[in-house]
PDB file with one MODEL, atoms N, CA, C and O in Angstrom:
MODEL        1
ATOM      1  N   MET A   1      73.135 188.627  85.631  1.00  0.00           N
ATOM      2  CA  MET A   1      71.792 188.966  85.216  1.00  0.00           C
ATOM      3  C   MET A   1      71.903 189.981  84.089  1.00  0.00           C
ATOM      4  O   MET A   1      72.658 190.947  84.200  1.00  0.00           O
ATOM      5  N   ASN A   2      71.160 189.776  83.006  1.00  0.00           N
ATOM      6  CA  ASN A   2      71.241 190.731  81.916  1.00  0.00           C
ATOM      7  C   ASN A   2      70.067 191.695  81.950  1.00  0.00           C
ATOM      8  O   ASN A   2      69.137 191.533  82.740  1.00  0.00           O
ATOM      9  N   ALA A   3      70.120 192.695  81.089  1.00  0.00           N
ATOM     10  CA  ALA A   3      69.140 193.784  81.122  1.00  0.00           C
ATOM     11  C   ALA A   3      67.720 193.327  80.816  1.00  0.00           C
ATOM     12  O   ALA A   3      66.768 193.984  81.237  1.00  0.00           O
ATOM     13  N   ARG A   4      67.548 192.228  80.099  1.00  0.00           N
ATOM     14  CA  ARG A   4      66.181 191.824  79.770  1.00  0.00           C
ATOM     15  C   ARG A   4      65.406 191.368  81.000  1.00  0.00           C
ATOM     16  O   ARG A   4      64.177 191.295  80.965  1.00  0.00           O
ATOM     17  N   HIS A   5      66.113 191.060  82.089  1.00  0.00           N
ATOM     18  CA  HIS A   5      65.452 190.651  83.320  1.00  0.00           C
ATOM     19  C   HIS A   5      65.051 191.843  84.181  1.00  0.00           C
ATOM     20  O   HIS A   5      64.339 191.683  85.173  1.00  0.00           O
ATOM     21  N   LEU A   6      65.498 193.021  83.811  1.00  0.00           N
ATOM     22  CA  LEU A   6      65.248 194.199  84.628  1.00  0.00           C
ATOM     23  C   LEU A   6      64.123 195.030  84.042  1.00  0.00           C
ATOM     24  O   LEU A   6      63.998 195.157  82.824  1.00  0.00           O
ATOM     25  N   ARG A   7      63.323 195.583  84.901  1.00  0.00           N
ATOM     26  CA  ARG A   7      62.270 196.501  84.492  1.00  0.00           C
ATOM     27  C   ARG A   7      62.499 197.805  85.202  1.00  0.00           C
ATOM     28  O   ARG A   7      62.779 197.830  86.400  1.00  0.00           O
ATOM     29  N   GLU A   8      62.383 198.880  84.475  1.00  0.00           N
ATOM     30  CA  GLU A   8      62.598 200.182  85.096  1.00  0.00           C
ATOM     31  C   GLU A   8      61.368 200.589  85.885  1.00  0.00           C
ATOM     32  O   GLU A   8      60.245 200.533  85.384  1.00  0.00           O
ATOM     33  N   VAL A   9      61.591 200.996  87.112  1.00  0.00           N
ATOM     34  CA  VAL A   9      60.523 201.535  87.949  1.00  0.00           C
ATOM     35  C   VAL A   9      60.434 203.017  87.627  1.00  0.00           C
ATOM     36  O   VAL A   9      61.463 203.678  87.488  1.00  0.00           O
ATOM     37  N   PRO A  10      59.217 203.557  87.504  1.00  0.00           N
ATOM     38  CA  PRO A  10      59.105 204.980  87.188  1.00  0.00           C
ATOM     39  C   PRO A  10      59.918 205.836  88.145  1.00  0.00           C
ATOM     40  O   PRO A  10      59.979 205.566  89.345  1.00  0.00           O
ATOM     41  N   LYS A  11      60.535 206.863  87.602  1.00  0.00           N
ATOM     42  CA  LYS A  11      61.324 207.781  88.421  1.00  0.00           C
ATOM     43  C   LYS A  11      60.400 208.624  89.283  1.00  0.00           C
ATOM     44  O   LYS A  11      59.243 208.861  88.936  1.00  0.00           O
ATOM     45  N   LEU A  12      60.934 209.069  90.411  1.00  0.00           N
ATOM     46  CA  LEU A  12      60.135 209.934  91.277  1.00  0.00           C
ATOM     47  C   LEU A  12      59.679 211.139  90.485  1.00  0.00           C
ATOM     48  O   LEU A  12      60.447 211.740  89.734  1.00  0.00           O
ATOM     49  N   GLY A  13      58.425 211.478  90.663  1.00  0.00           N
ATOM     50  CA  GLY A  13      57.879 212.626  89.968  1.00  0.00           C
ATOM     51  C   GLY A  13      57.180 212.248  88.677  1.00  0.00           C
ATOM     52  O   GLY A  13      56.395 213.044  88.161  1.00  0.00           O
ATOM     53  N   ASP A  14      57.434 211.053  88.128  1.00  0.00           N
ATOM     54  CA  ASP A  14      56.822 210.647  86.865  1.00  0.00           C
ATOM     55  C   ASP A  14      55.305 210.529  86.969  1.00  0.00           C
ATOM     56  O   ASP A  14      54.601 210.695  85.973  1.00  0.00           O
ATOM     57  N   GLU A  15      54.803 210.246  88.157  1.00  0.00           N
ATOM     58  CA  GLU A  15      53.372 210.020  88.289  1.00  0.00           C
ATOM     59  C   GLU A  15      52.658 211.176  88.975  1.00  0.00           C
ATOM     60  O   GLU A  15      51.523 211.025  89.428  1.00  0.00           O
ATOM     61  N   LYS A  16      53.308 212.313  89.051  1.00  0.00           N
ATOM     62  CA  LYS A  16      52.629 213.460  89.639  1.00  0.00           C
ATOM     63  C   LYS A  16      51.484 213.871  88.727  1.00  0.00           C
ATOM     64  O   LYS A  16      51.600 213.781  87.505  1.00  0.00           O
ATOM     65  N   PRO A  17      50.383 214.320  89.307  1.00  0.00           N
ATOM     66  CA  PRO A  17      49.235 214.686  88.488  1.00  0.00           C
ATOM     67  C   PRO A  17      49.550 215.849  87.546  1.00  0.00           C
ATOM     68  O   PRO A  17      50.231 216.805  87.917  1.00  0.00           O
ATOM     69  N   ALA A  18      49.045 215.743  86.340  1.00  0.00           N
ATOM     70  CA  ALA A  18      49.213 216.821  85.371  1.00  0.00           C
ATOM     71  C   ALA A  18      48.314 217.987  85.773  1.00  0.00           C
ATOM     72  O   ALA A  18      47.360 217.824  86.533  1.00  0.00           O
ATOM     73  N   ALA A  19      48.633 219.144  85.257  1.00  0.00           N
ATOM     74  CA  ALA A  19      47.836 220.338  85.561  1.00  0.00           C
ATOM     75  C   ALA A  19      46.372 220.068  85.220  1.00  0.00           C
ATOM     76  O   ALA A  19      46.064 219.567  84.139  1.00  0.00           O
ATOM     77  N   GLY A  20      45.496 220.392  86.123  1.00  0.00           N
ATOM     78  CA  GLY A  20      44.066 220.207  85.919  1.00  0.00           C
ATOM     79  C   GLY A  20      43.564 218.805  86.220  1.00  0.00           C
ATOM     80  O   GLY A  20      42.358 218.562  86.186  1.00  0.00           O
ATOM     81  N   MET A  21      44.468 217.878  86.515  1.00  0.00           N
ATOM     82  CA  MET A  21      44.069 216.505  86.804  1.00  0.00           C
ATOM     83  C   MET A  21      43.548 216.408  88.237  1.00  0.00           C
ATOM     84  O   MET A  21      44.100 217.031  89.144  1.00  0.00           O
ATOM     85  N   LEU A  22      42.500 215.639  88.438  1.00  0.00           N
ATOM     86  CA  LEU A  22      41.954 215.455  89.779  1.00  0.00           C
ATOM     87  C   LEU A  22      42.912 214.631  90.623  1.00  0.00           C
ATOM     88  O   LEU A  22      43.567 213.718  90.120  1.00  0.00           O
ATOM     89  N   THR A  23      42.991 214.952  91.889  1.00  0.00           N
ATOM     90  CA  THR A  23      43.827 214.190  92.821  1.00  0.00           C
ATOM     91  C   THR A  23      42.995 213.777  94.019  1.00  0.00           C
ATOM     92  O   THR A  23      41.904 214.300  94.247  1.00  0.00           O
ATOM     93  N   LYS A  24      43.518 212.841  94.772  1.00  0.00           N
ATOM     94  CA  LYS A  24      42.895 212.383  96.014  1.00  0.00           C
ATOM     95  C   LYS A  24      43.886 212.554  97.146  1.00  0.00           C
ATOM     96  O   LYS A  24      45.088 212.364  96.959  1.00  0.00           O
ATOM     97  N   ARG A  25      43.394 212.907  98.304  1.00  0.00           N
ATOM     98  CA  ARG A  25      44.232 213.007  99.492  1.00  0.00           C
ATOM     99  C   ARG A  25      44.146 211.672 100.222  1.00  0.00           C
ATOM    100  O   ARG A  25      43.080 211.061 100.298  1.00  0.00           O
ATOM    101  N   LEU A  26      45.282 211.226 100.758  1.00  0.00           N
ATOM    102  CA  LEU A  26      45.362 209.960 101.479  1.00  0.00           C
ATOM    103  C   LEU A  26      45.767 210.239 102.921  1.00  0.00           C
ATOM    104  O   LEU A  26      46.782 210.886 103.178  1.00  0.00           O
ATOM    105  N   ASN A  27      44.973 209.749 103.845  1.00  0.00           N
ATOM    106  CA  ASN A  27      45.269 209.888 105.265  1.00  0.00           C
ATOM    107  C   ASN A  27      45.545 208.481 105.791  1.00  0.00           C
ATOM    108  O   ASN A  27      44.686 207.604 105.694  1.00  0.00           O
ATOM    109  N   VAL A  28      46.728 208.262 106.343  1.00  0.00           N
ATOM    110  CA  VAL A  28      47.152 206.923 106.743  1.00  0.00           C
ATOM    111  C   VAL A  28      47.479 206.888 108.231  1.00  0.00           C
ATOM    112  O   VAL A  28      48.156 207.778 108.745  1.00  0.00           O
ATOM    113  N   ASN A  29      46.999 205.865 108.914  1.00  0.00           N
ATOM    114  CA  ASN A  29      47.376 205.634 110.302  1.00  0.00           C
ATOM    115  C   ASN A  29      48.472 204.584 110.334  1.00  0.00           C
ATOM    116  O   ASN A  29      48.353 203.539 109.695  1.00  0.00           O
ATOM    117  N   MET A  30      49.541 204.857 111.077  1.00  0.00           N
ATOM    118  CA  MET A  30      50.630 203.892 111.213  1.00  0.00           C
ATOM    119  C   MET A  30      51.302 204.086 112.553  1.00  0.00           C
ATOM    120  O   MET A  30      51.114 205.099 113.227  1.00  0.00           O
ATOM    121  N   SER A  31      52.087 203.097 112.923  1.00  0.00           N
ATOM    122  CA  SER A  31      52.790 203.175 114.197  1.00  0.00           C
ATOM    123  C   SER A  31      53.839 204.287 114.143  1.00  0.00           C
ATOM    124  O   SER A  31      54.253 204.725 113.069  1.00  0.00           O
ATOM    125  N   VAL A  32      54.249 204.723 115.309  1.00  0.00           N
ATOM    126  CA  VAL A  32      55.301 205.739 115.403  1.00  0.00           C
ATOM    127  C   VAL A  32      56.576 205.213 114.748  1.00  0.00           C
ATOM    128  O   VAL A  32      57.283 205.963 114.075  1.00  0.00           O
ATOM    129  N   GLU A  33      56.873 203.930 114.943  1.00  0.00           N
ATOM    130  CA  GLU A  33      58.070 203.335 114.356  1.00  0.00           C
ATOM    131  C   GLU A  33      58.014 203.376 112.828  1.00  0.00           C
ATOM    132  O   GLU A  33      58.998 203.720 112.172  1.00  0.00           O
ATOM    133  N   SER A  34      56.860 203.023 112.271  1.00  0.00           N
ATOM    134  CA  SER A  34      56.719 203.059 110.805  1.00  0.00           C
ATOM    135  C   SER A  34      56.850 204.470 110.275  1.00  0.00           C
ATOM    136  O   SER A  34      57.517 204.699 109.265  1.00  0.00           O
ATOM    137  N   TYR A  35      56.219 205.420 110.948  1.00  0.00           N
ATOM    138  CA  TYR A  35      56.308 206.812 110.497  1.00  0.00           C
ATOM    139  C   TYR A  35      57.740 207.330 110.595  1.00  0.00           C
ATOM    140  O   TYR A  35      58.186 208.084 109.730  1.00  0.00           O
ATOM    141  N   SER A  36      58.451 206.937 111.627  1.00  0.00           N
ATOM    142  CA  SER A  36      59.856 207.336 111.762  1.00  0.00           C
ATOM    143  C   SER A  36      60.679 206.803 110.601  1.00  0.00           C
ATOM    144  O   SER A  36      61.564 207.492 110.093  1.00  0.00           O
ATOM    145  N   GLU A  37      60.388 205.574 110.181  1.00  0.00           N
ATOM    146  CA  GLU A  37      61.106 204.988 109.044  1.00  0.00           C
ATOM    147  C   GLU A  37      60.761 205.722 107.749  1.00  0.00           C
ATOM    148  O   GLU A  37      61.639 205.953 106.918  1.00  0.00           O
ATOM    149  N   VAL A  38      59.508 206.084 107.573  1.00  0.00           N
ATOM    150  CA  VAL A  38      59.096 206.873 106.399  1.00  0.00           C
ATOM    151  C   VAL A  38      59.851 208.202 106.372  1.00  0.00           C
ATOM    152  O   VAL A  38      60.395 208.596 105.340  1.00  0.00           O
ATOM    153  N   GLU A  39      59.879 208.879 107.502  1.00  0.00           N
ATOM    154  CA  GLU A  39      60.604 210.149 107.584  1.00  0.00           C
ATOM    155  C   GLU A  39      62.093 209.965 107.313  1.00  0.00           C
ATOM    156  O   GLU A  39      62.697 210.767 106.601  1.00  0.00           O
ATOM    157  N   ARG A  40      62.683 208.922 107.871  1.00  0.00           N
ATOM    158  CA  ARG A  40      64.114 208.664 107.681  1.00  0.00           C
ATOM    159  C   ARG A  40      64.438 208.424 106.207  1.00  0.00           C
ATOM    160  O   ARG A  40      65.380 209.003 105.666  1.00  0.00           O
ATOM    161  N   LEU A  41      63.640 207.559 105.560  1.00  0.00           N
ATOM    162  CA  LEU A  41      63.873 207.270 104.143  1.00  0.00           C
ATOM    163  C   LEU A  41      63.709 208.524 103.279  1.00  0.00           C
ATOM    164  O   LEU A  41      64.517 208.788 102.387  1.00  0.00           O
ATOM    165  N   ALA A  42      62.664 209.282 103.555  1.00  0.00           N
ATOM    166  CA  ALA A  42      62.424 210.505 102.777  1.00  0.00           C
ATOM    167  C   ALA A  42      63.586 211.480 102.940  1.00  0.00           C
ATOM    168  O   ALA A  42      64.067 212.053 101.962  1.00  0.00           O
ATOM    169  N   LYS A  43      64.027 211.661 104.159  1.00  0.00           N
ATOM    170  CA  LYS A  43      65.124 212.594 104.420  1.00  0.00           C
ATOM    171  C   LYS A  43      66.423 212.093 103.791  1.00  0.00           C
ATOM    172  O   LYS A  43      67.140 212.862 103.150  1.00  0.00           O
ATOM    173  N   GLU A  44      66.725 210.815 103.972  1.00  0.00           N
ATOM    174  CA  GLU A  44      67.971 210.229 103.457  1.00  0.00           C
ATOM    175  C   GLU A  44      68.082 210.371 101.941  1.00  0.00           C
ATOM    176  O   GLU A  44      69.163 210.625 101.411  1.00  0.00           O
ATOM    177  N   HIS A  45      66.954 210.206 101.250  1.00  0.00           N
ATOM    178  CA  HIS A  45      66.968 210.237  99.784  1.00  0.00           C
ATOM    179  C   HIS A  45      66.497 211.574  99.202  1.00  0.00           C
ATOM    180  O   HIS A  45      66.413 211.743  97.985  1.00  0.00           O
ATOM    181  N   ARG A  46      66.192 212.522 100.103  1.00  0.00           N
ATOM    182  CA  ARG A  46      65.719 213.855  99.698  1.00  0.00           C
ATOM    183  C   ARG A  46      64.442 213.771  98.858  1.00  0.00           C
ATOM    184  O   ARG A  46      64.298 214.441  97.835  1.00  0.00           O
ATOM    185  N   TRP A  47      63.516 212.919  99.331  1.00  0.00           N
ATOM    186  CA  TRP A  47      62.212 212.775  98.707  1.00  0.00           C
ATOM    187  C   TRP A  47      61.171 213.425  99.603  1.00  0.00           C
ATOM    188  O   TRP A  47      61.388 213.599 100.802  1.00  0.00           O
ATOM    189  N   THR A  48      60.054 213.775  99.018  1.00  0.00           N
ATOM    190  CA  THR A  48      58.903 214.133  99.832  1.00  0.00           C
ATOM    191  C   THR A  48      58.253 212.822 100.272  1.00  0.00           C
ATOM    192  O   THR A  48      58.506 211.771  99.682  1.00  0.00           O
ATOM    193  N   ILE A  49      57.427 212.885 101.298  1.00  0.00           N
ATOM    194  CA  ILE A  49      56.705 211.677 101.726  1.00  0.00           C
ATOM    195  C   ILE A  49      55.764 211.235 100.612  1.00  0.00           C
ATOM    196  O   ILE A  49      55.571 210.038 100.404  1.00  0.00           O
ATOM    197  N   THR A  50      55.182 212.185  99.900  1.00  0.00           N
ATOM    198  CA  THR A  50      54.316 211.850  98.761  1.00  0.00           C
ATOM    199  C   THR A  50      55.099 211.066  97.712  1.00  0.00           C
ATOM    200  O   THR A  50      54.611 210.057  97.205  1.00  0.00           O
ATOM    201  N   ASP A  51      56.311 211.520  97.381  1.00  0.00           N
ATOM    202  CA  ASP A  51      57.128 210.795  96.409  1.00  0.00           C
ATOM    203  C   ASP A  51      57.492 209.406  96.912  1.00  0.00           C
ATOM    204  O   ASP A  51      57.518 208.456  96.130  1.00  0.00           O
ATOM    205  N   LEU A  52      57.773 209.272  98.197  1.00  0.00           N
ATOM    206  CA  LEU A  52      58.092 207.971  98.770  1.00  0.00           C
ATOM    207  C   LEU A  52      56.901 207.018  98.623  1.00  0.00           C
ATOM    208  O   LEU A  52      57.082 205.850  98.278  1.00  0.00           O
ATOM    209  N   ILE A  53      55.696 207.507  98.880  1.00  0.00           N
ATOM    210  CA  ILE A  53      54.487 206.677  98.733  1.00  0.00           C
ATOM    211  C   ILE A  53      54.292 206.300  97.266  1.00  0.00           C
ATOM    212  O   ILE A  53      53.987 205.145  96.966  1.00  0.00           O
ATOM    213  N   ARG A  54      54.462 207.251  96.348  1.00  0.00           N
ATOM    214  CA  ARG A  54      54.329 206.954  94.915  1.00  0.00           C
ATOM    215  C   ARG A  54      55.337 205.886  94.475  1.00  0.00           C
ATOM    216  O   ARG A  54      54.990 204.963  93.738  1.00  0.00           O
ATOM    217  N   LEU A  55      56.579 206.019  94.930  1.00  0.00           N
ATOM    218  CA  LEU A  55      57.601 205.041  94.578  1.00  0.00           C
ATOM    219  C   LEU A  55      57.253 203.669  95.153  1.00  0.00           C
ATOM    220  O   LEU A  55      57.417 202.651  94.481  1.00  0.00           O
ATOM    221  N   SER A  56      56.774 203.643  96.391  1.00  0.00           N
ATOM    222  CA  SER A  56      56.382 202.374  97.022  1.00  0.00           C
ATOM    223  C   SER A  56      55.294 201.678  96.207  1.00  0.00           C
ATOM    224  O   SER A  56      55.349 200.466  95.996  1.00  0.00           O
ATOM    225  N   ILE A  57      54.320 202.436  95.757  1.00  0.00           N
ATOM    226  CA  ILE A  57      53.232 201.868  94.952  1.00  0.00           C
ATOM    227  C   ILE A  57      53.782 201.337  93.631  1.00  0.00           C
ATOM    228  O   ILE A  57      53.408 200.248  93.195  1.00  0.00           O
ATOM    229  N   SER A  58      54.665 202.098  92.995  1.00  0.00           N
ATOM    230  CA  SER A  58      55.260 201.652  91.727  1.00  0.00           C
ATOM    231  C   SER A  58      56.067 200.374  91.908  1.00  0.00           C
ATOM    232  O   SER A  58      56.000 199.469  91.076  1.00  0.00           O
ATOM    233  N   LEU A  59      56.830 200.299  92.994  1.00  0.00           N
ATOM    234  CA  LEU A  59      57.618 199.093  93.265  1.00  0.00           C
ATOM    235  C   LEU A  59      56.722 197.881  93.517  1.00  0.00           C
ATOM    236  O   LEU A  59      56.991 196.794  93.005  1.00  0.00           O
ATOM    237  N   LEU A  60      55.661 198.061  94.300  1.00  0.00           N
ATOM    238  CA  LEU A  60      54.736 196.953  94.561  1.00  0.00           C
ATOM    239  C   LEU A  60      54.040 196.507  93.286  1.00  0.00           C
ATOM    240  O   LEU A  60      53.877 195.309  93.058  1.00  0.00           O
ATOM    241  N   LYS A  61      53.628 197.453  92.451  1.00  0.00           N
ATOM    242  CA  LYS A  61      52.985 197.108  91.183  1.00  0.00           C
ATOM    243  C   LYS A  61      53.952 196.298  90.319  1.00  0.00           C
ATOM    244  O   LYS A  61      53.567 195.272  89.758  1.00  0.00           O
ATOM    245  N   THR A  62      55.193 196.746  90.208  1.00  0.00           N
ATOM    246  CA  THR A  62      56.196 196.030  89.427  1.00  0.00           C
ATOM    247  C   THR A  62      56.416 194.630  89.988  1.00  0.00           C
ATOM    248  O   THR A  62      56.505 193.662  89.234  1.00  0.00           O
ATOM    249  N   ALA A  63      56.503 194.524  91.313  1.00  0.00           N
ATOM    250  CA  ALA A  63      56.719 193.223  91.959  1.00  0.00           C
ATOM    251  C   ALA A  63      55.554 192.276  91.701  1.00  0.00           C
ATOM    252  O   ALA A  63      55.766 191.126  91.318  1.00  0.00           O
ATOM    253  N   TYR A  64      54.330 192.745  91.904  1.00  0.00           N
ATOM    254  CA  TYR A  64      53.171 191.870  91.699  1.00  0.00           C
ATOM    255  C   TYR A  64      52.979 191.518  90.228  1.00  0.00           C
ATOM    256  O   TYR A  64      52.531 190.412  89.924  1.00  0.00           O
ATOM    257  N   ASP A  65      53.302 192.419  89.312  1.00  0.00           N
ATOM    258  CA  ASP A  65      53.251 192.102  87.879  1.00  0.00           C
ATOM    259  C   ASP A  65      54.227 190.973  87.560  1.00  0.00           C
ATOM    260  O   ASP A  65      53.897 190.053  86.811  1.00  0.00           O
ATOM    261  N   ALA A  66      55.434 191.048  88.134  1.00  0.00           N
ATOM    262  CA  ALA A  66      56.443 190.010  87.904  1.00  0.00           C
ATOM    263  C   ALA A  66      55.982 188.665  88.463  1.00  0.00           C
ATOM    264  O   ALA A  66      56.153 187.632  87.815  1.00  0.00           O
ATOM    265  N   ILE A  67      55.404 188.675  89.652  1.00  0.00           N
ATOM    266  CA  ILE A  67      54.901 187.439  90.263  1.00  0.00           C
ATOM    267  C   ILE A  67      53.779 186.856  89.413  1.00  0.00           C
ATOM    268  O   ILE A  67      53.727 185.645  89.196  1.00  0.00           O
ATOM    269  N   ARG A  68      52.892 187.704  88.937  1.00  0.00           N
ATOM    270  CA  ARG A  68      51.771 187.260  88.097  1.00  0.00           C
ATOM    271  C   ARG A  68      52.287 186.584  86.817  1.00  0.00           C
ATOM    272  O   ARG A  68      51.639 185.687  86.278  1.00  0.00           O
ATOM    273  N   GLU A  69      53.458 187.022  86.338  1.00  0.00           N
ATOM    274  CA  GLU A  69      54.063 186.447  85.134  1.00  0.00           C
ATOM    275  C   GLU A  69      54.844 185.165  85.435  1.00  0.00           C
ATOM    276  O   GLU A  69      55.460 184.586  84.540  1.00  0.00           O
ATOM    277  N   GLY A  70      54.818 184.722  86.701  1.00  0.00           N
ATOM    278  CA  GLY A  70      55.480 183.485  87.071  1.00  0.00           C
ATOM    279  C   GLY A  70      56.906 183.651  87.573  1.00  0.00           C
ATOM    280  O   GLY A  70      57.613 182.663  87.773  1.00  0.00           O
ATOM    281  N   ASN A  71      57.330 184.879  87.776  1.00  0.00           N
ATOM    282  CA  ASN A  71      58.687 185.142  88.257  1.00  0.00           C
ATOM    283  C   ASN A  71      58.723 185.185  89.778  1.00  0.00           C
ATOM    284  O   ASN A  71      57.687 185.269  90.437  1.00  0.00           O
ATOM    285  N   ARG A  72      59.933 185.126  90.319  1.00  0.00           N
ATOM    286  CA  ARG A  72      60.143 185.270  91.763  1.00  0.00           C
ATOM    287  C   ARG A  72      60.965 186.518  91.990  1.00  0.00           C
ATOM    288  O   ARG A  72      61.698 186.955  91.103  1.00  0.00           O
ATOM    289  N   LEU A  73      60.847 187.098  93.179  1.00  0.00           N
ATOM    290  CA  LEU A  73      61.607 188.294  93.540  1.00  0.00           C
ATOM    291  C   LEU A  73      62.740 187.901  94.462  1.00  0.00           C
ATOM    292  O   LEU A  73      62.589 187.041  95.330  1.00  0.00           O
ATOM    293  N   ALA A  74      63.894 188.552  94.257  1.00  0.00           N
ATOM    294  CA  ALA A  74      65.045 188.182  95.073  1.00  0.00           C
ATOM    295  C   ALA A  74      66.023 189.339  95.190  1.00  0.00           C
ATOM    296  O   ALA A  74      66.064 190.237  94.348  1.00  0.00           O
ATOM    297  N   VAL A  75      66.809 189.292  96.260  1.00  0.00           N
ATOM    298  CA  VAL A  75      67.970 190.160  96.413  1.00  0.00           C
ATOM    299  C   VAL A  75      69.138 189.340  95.887  1.00  0.00           C
ATOM    300  O   VAL A  75      69.349 188.199  96.298  1.00  0.00           O
ATOM    301  N   VAL A  76      69.894 189.938  94.973  1.00  0.00           N
ATOM    302  CA  VAL A  76      70.993 189.239  94.316  1.00  0.00           C
ATOM    303  C   VAL A  76      72.284 189.982  94.625  1.00  0.00           C
ATOM    304  O   VAL A  76      72.333 191.209  94.547  1.00  0.00           O
ATOM    305  N   ASN A  77      73.332 189.236  94.976  1.00  0.00           N
ATOM    306  CA  ASN A  77      74.601 189.899  95.285  1.00  0.00           C
ATOM    307  C   ASN A  77      75.335 190.286  94.002  1.00  0.00           C
ATOM    308  O   ASN A  77      74.838 190.043  92.903  1.00  0.00           O
ATOM    309  N   LYS A  78      76.505 190.883  94.142  1.00  0.00           N
ATOM    310  CA  LYS A  78      77.274 191.380  92.991  1.00  0.00           C
ATOM    311  C   LYS A  78      77.641 190.277  92.003  1.00  0.00           C
ATOM    312  O   LYS A  78      77.841 190.550  90.819  1.00  0.00           O
ATOM    313  N   ARG A  79      77.729 189.050  92.471  1.00  0.00           N
ATOM    314  CA  ARG A  79      78.088 187.923  91.605  1.00  0.00           C
ATOM    315  C   ARG A  79      76.871 187.276  90.950  1.00  0.00           C
ATOM    316  O   ARG A  79      77.006 186.307  90.203  1.00  0.00           O
ATOM    317  N   GLY A  80      75.680 187.813  91.231  1.00  0.00           N
ATOM    318  CA  GLY A  80      74.465 187.261  90.650  1.00  0.00           C
ATOM    319  C   GLY A  80      73.856 186.123  91.444  1.00  0.00           C
ATOM    320  O   GLY A  80      72.924 185.467  90.979  1.00  0.00           O
ATOM    321  N   ARG A  81      74.376 185.885  92.644  1.00  0.00           N
ATOM    322  CA  ARG A  81      73.854 184.815  93.509  1.00  0.00           C
ATOM    323  C   ARG A  81      72.683 185.340  94.332  1.00  0.00           C
ATOM    324  O   ARG A  81      72.774 186.404  94.944  1.00  0.00           O
ATOM    325  N   VAL A  82      71.595 184.597  94.344  1.00  0.00           N
ATOM    326  CA  VAL A  82      70.426 184.976  95.153  1.00  0.00           C
ATOM    327  C   VAL A  82      70.785 184.802  96.615  1.00  0.00           C
ATOM    328  O   VAL A  82      71.173 183.716  97.046  1.00  0.00           O
ATOM    329  N   ILE A  83      70.654 185.883  97.380  1.00  0.00           N
ATOM    330  CA  ILE A  83      70.953 185.781  98.811  1.00  0.00           C
ATOM    331  C   ILE A  83      69.693 185.834  99.668  1.00  0.00           C
ATOM    332  O   ILE A  83      69.715 185.473 100.844  1.00  0.00           O
ATOM    333  N   LYS A  84      68.582 186.294  99.058  1.00  0.00           N
ATOM    334  CA  LYS A  84      67.333 186.344  99.808  1.00  0.00           C
ATOM    335  C   LYS A  84      66.165 186.407  98.823  1.00  0.00           C
ATOM    336  O   LYS A  84      66.169 187.229  97.907  1.00  0.00           O
ATOM    337  N   GLU A  85      65.169 185.545  99.009  1.00  0.00           N
ATOM    338  CA  GLU A  85      63.955 185.637  98.212  1.00  0.00           C
ATOM    339  C   GLU A  85      62.977 186.562  98.930  1.00  0.00           C
ATOM    340  O   GLU A  85      62.842 186.512 100.152  1.00  0.00           O
ATOM    341  N   ILE A  86      62.315 187.383  98.175  1.00  0.00           N
ATOM    342  CA  ILE A  86      61.340 188.324  98.734  1.00  0.00           C
ATOM    343  C   ILE A  86      59.956 187.745  98.528  1.00  0.00           C
ATOM    344  O   ILE A  86      59.524 187.529  97.395  1.00  0.00           O
ATOM    345  N   LEU A  87      59.263 187.494  99.628  1.00  0.00           N
ATOM    346  CA  LEU A  87      57.917 186.947  99.578  1.00  0.00           C
ATOM    347  C   LEU A  87      56.923 188.043  99.931  1.00  0.00           C
ATOM    348  O   LEU A  87      57.077 188.724 100.945  1.00  0.00           O
ATOM    349  N   LEU A  88      55.914 188.210  99.106  1.00  0.00           N
ATOM    350  CA  LEU A  88      54.879 189.221  99.358  1.00  0.00           C
ATOM    351  C   LEU A  88      53.561 188.528  99.655  1.00  0.00           C
ATOM    352  O   LEU A  88      53.301 187.440  99.140  1.00  0.00           O
ATOM    353  N   PRO A  89      52.732 189.144 100.476  1.00  0.00           N
ATOM    354  CA  PRO A  89      51.411 188.552 100.744  1.00  0.00           C
ATOM    355  C   PRO A  89      50.574 188.539  99.472  1.00  0.00           C
ATOM    356  O   PRO A  89      50.670 189.439  98.637  1.00  0.00           O
ATOM    357  N   SER A  90      49.751 187.499  99.340  1.00  0.00           N
ATOM    358  CA  SER A  90      48.900 187.431  98.141  1.00  0.00           C
ATOM    359  C   SER A  90      47.593 188.140  98.326  1.00  0.00           C
ATOM    360  O   SER A  90      46.773 188.170  97.408  1.00  0.00           O
TER     361      SER A  90
ENDMDL
END
């Protein structure tokens, strides 16, 4: 796979509100298992939960933009072979 097929996802912190910018608070209900996974990922990667949510949104936006352009999402091994297609709800 060459670089033209790759799109950079914004780095953590890139979408933090600028000084004086209005923000919204998000309150989310989820299962204990889901919250444990959120905490685990945040801790493992040394992210805040807010950064994890921002990254998740950026990844989903990138994925849906690619699908809208007629592309498919996949996990590709080191040799470039598709080992799993990623299907998202429409």
